[in-house]
MARSETOR-178064 format. One record per residue (C-alpha): residue in one letter; x, y, z. Coordinates in steps of 0.5 Angstrom, whole numbers, plus 500, padded with zeros to 3 digits. Each point is the difference from the previous one (the first is absolute). Layout:
AXYZ ...
This chain:
M475465500 K498506497 Q499503507 K507499501 K502503494 D496506501 D503501507 V507500497 K498505495 V497505506 K506499504 M504501494 I497507499 S501501507 A507500499 L500504494 T496505504 E505500506 A506501495 L496506496 N498503507 Y508500503 R502503493 K495505501 K502502507 N508499498 P500503493 K508499500 A500493502 D503495495 E497494498 E505496505 A497504506 I493499497 M501493500 K502499507 Q494503502 V496496496 A504494503 R498502507 F493501498 V500493497 S504496506 K493500503 E497495495 K501493502 N499497493 E507500496 D496500494 S496506501 K506503503 I504499493 A494502496 M499507505 I507501498 A500499493 A494505499 A503505504 S506500496 R496500493 G497506503 I506504502 K504498493 M494503496 L501506504 E507500498 R499499493 K495506499 E496505504 M493497502 L495501506 D500495505 R493498498 Q502499493 V506496503 I495496504 K495499494 Q506497496 V502496505 M493497501 A500498493 E506497500 L499496507 P498493496 E507501496 I504501507 I496494503 N501495495 K508502499 I500499508 E497493499 
């Protein structure tokens, strides 16, 4: 079971990274545009629970950026610290 949770965590960070990369390439993109890109990225995932977790992680990171100026690595670090909480809310 731990392996499955670790896999989901990696997928969640991958989705967050996709969001951050899209934002970097498209600095004028709003949250909706970024999340559309994340949805396209996540659509490749087969497991529905993983999809939800991936979207939740990306959304959490984007919301952090809206509240205050942070470096991408700071956002990733903060979201990584919150992964257990995000997963528990989903389950």
